[in-house]
Each structure stands twice: as C-alpha cells, then as structure tokens.
C-alpha positions in Angstrom: 162.4 99.3 116.6 160.3 100.2 113.4 158.2 103.2 113.3 155.3 102.8 110.9 154.1 105.8 109.2 150.4 105.8 107.7 150.0 108.3 105.1 146.5 109.3 104.3 145.9 110.3 100.6 142.9 112.3 100.3 141.0 112.6 97.0 141.6 116.2 97.4 144.0 119.2 98.5 143.3 122.7 99.8 145.2 125.3 98.5 145.2 129.3 99.7 142.1 130.0 97.7 141.1 126.7 95.8 140.5 123.3 96.6 142.1 120.8 93.9 140.3 117.4 93.3 141.7 114.4 91.9 140.7 112.6 88.9 136.9 111.6 89.0 136.1 113.3 92.4 134.1 116.2 90.5 131.7 113.5 89.2 131.4 111.8 92.4 130.4 114.9 93.8 128.1 115.9 90.7 126.2 112.2 91.1 125.8 112.7 95.1 124.6 116.3 94.5 122.1 115.1 92.0 120.9 112.3 94.3 120.5 114.7 97.2 118.3 117.2 94.8 116.5 114.3 93.6 115.2 113.0 96.8 114.5 116.8 97.9 112.4 116.9 94.9 110.7 113.9 95.3 109.7 114.7 98.8 108.5 118.0 97.9 105.7 116.4 95.1 104.9 113.7 97.8 103.8 116.5 100.2 102.3 118.6 97.8 100.4 115.8 95.8 99.4 114.6 99.4 98.0 118.0 100.1 96.0 118.4 97.1 94.5 114.7 97.5 93.6 115.5 101.0 92.0 118.9 100.0 89.7 117.1 97.1 89.0 114.1 99.6 87.6 116.8 102.5 85.7 118.4 99.7 84.1 115.2 98.3 83.4 113.9 101.8 81.4 117.2 103.1 79.4 117.2 99.7 78.7 113.5 100.4 77.6 114.2 104.0 75.5 117.3 102.8 73.8 115.2 99.9 72.7 112.3 102.4 71.6 115.1 105.1 69.2 116.4 102.4 68.4 112.8 101.2 67.7 111.7 104.7 65.8 115.1 106.2 63.7 116.9 103.5 63.5 114.7 100.5 62.0 111.7 102.3 59.8 114.2 104.2 58.2 115.1 101.1 57.6 111.5 99.7 55.0 110.9 102.4 55.8 107.1 103.0 52.9 105.3 105.0 55.6 104.0 107.7 
C-alpha cells in the first residue's frame, strides 16, 4: 500500500516576527496593491465628478426655470399682445 503525500509549497513562510517571501512575491503584492489603490482612487474621483456635475446641472435647471417663469409671466404681460 502506497501513501501519497502532497506537499504544498507556499510562496511565503512565517517566522516568529517576520514573514519571508519567495522571489518575485513582493513585486506581485506591490502590483496588486497598486491595482486596488488605483481602483479606489477612480471610484472616489467618479463620485466627486458626479457630485459636481449634478450640482451644476441643478443650478442651471433652476436658472432656466426662473427665466422661463419670468418670460411667461411678467415679460409677456408687458408686451400687451392683442390675443
């Protein structure tokens, strides 16, 4: 009877106070970190741009409503049109 033993080779090893990485693991972790931080920065920027655009749109819409209200009310009354 044969017993097969599977040995897992980890890309890291834990010591008493340190974590030891195999060759290339630090670069892989740095690349992953940069990816996560980049995605987070893009999300924050997207939300800020959306907030600013929405704020400007609401201001522009209110201005347009006020202008239309003035033109439909006071300005047209002052023209004294025959109809």
